[in-house]
C-alpha atoms as one frame of an Amber mdcrd trajectory, in Angstrom:
protein
 -25.614   0.971   9.891 -22.327   1.980   9.099 -19.414   1.295  11.480 -16.852
   3.920  11.437 -12.933   2.407  11.828 -10.709   4.658  13.939  -8.060   6.203
  12.213  -5.491   3.834  14.243  -7.268   0.522  13.362  -5.747  -1.949  10.738
  -6.883  -1.265   7.201  -7.463  -4.285   4.630  -5.694  -4.071   1.369  -9.128
  -3.173  -0.245  -9.351  -0.068   2.197  -5.959   0.804   1.054  -6.249   0.820
  -2.673  -9.091   3.205  -1.874  -7.010   5.429   0.250  -4.180   5.526  -2.517
  -6.906   6.197  -5.078  -4.934   3.142  -6.930  -6.817   2.159 -10.476  -6.874
  -1.110 -12.063  -4.673  -1.660 -15.016  -5.680  -4.031 -18.047  -4.849  -7.260
 -16.773  -3.937  -6.642 -13.024  -6.152  -5.384  -9.899  -4.740  -2.488  -7.949
  -4.287  -4.863  -4.861  -1.678  -6.679  -7.453   0.348  -3.311  -7.257   0.580
  -3.023  -3.377   1.741  -6.669  -3.042   4.551  -5.913  -5.585   5.169  -2.778
  -3.526   5.748  -5.072  -0.627   8.293  -7.251  -2.461  10.012  -4.745  -3.737
  10.172  -2.223  -0.433  11.064  -4.277   2.605   9.992  -1.277   4.956   6.232
  -2.320   4.137   5.172  -5.146   6.293   1.669  -5.560   6.823   0.391  -7.894
   9.490  -0.985 -10.910   7.858  -3.930 -12.600  10.020  -6.399 -15.425   9.385
  -6.231 -16.890   5.712  -3.506 -14.839   4.675  -5.186 -11.544   4.829  -3.198
  -8.454   4.731  -3.859  -5.427   7.554  -2.061  -2.397   7.103  -1.311  -0.169
  10.251  -0.899   3.861   9.792   3.007   3.423   9.436   2.691   1.144   6.445
  -0.323   3.237   4.970   2.186   6.439   5.050   4.894   4.435   3.627   2.640
   3.000   0.729   1.525   6.929   0.098   5.016   7.976  -0.132   5.770   4.876
  -2.412   2.862   6.134  -4.731   3.608   9.830  -4.680   7.278   9.068  -5.896
   6.628   6.331  -8.480   3.087   7.803  -9.527   3.335  11.782  -9.244   7.179
  12.316  -9.316   7.707   9.598 -11.977  10.288   7.689 -10.201  11.921   4.552
 -10.947  11.623   1.700  -8.254  15.471   1.890  -8.058  15.094   5.736  -6.837
  12.630   5.377  -4.393  14.344   2.265  -2.945  17.441   4.821  -2.348  15.124
   7.352  -0.477  13.507   4.937   1.616  16.845   3.468   2.661
């Protein structure tokens, strides 16, 4: 039996990786990319519950989608994306 989460439920970092369709690079997992973006973009603030597990709400997921689009599809720099988000 599969339990479906409502769209406004918090998502784990693994679920966010799937939503963004992030791929692993040689030595880093896609979750590493999301953690890196959290450090770069102060607007991304996951809720951190039991044992440092990250949970992302819809607002954070929209931000991550925007960051992903600007960096990966538009070929922008981190600095350029920061300017847009600020």
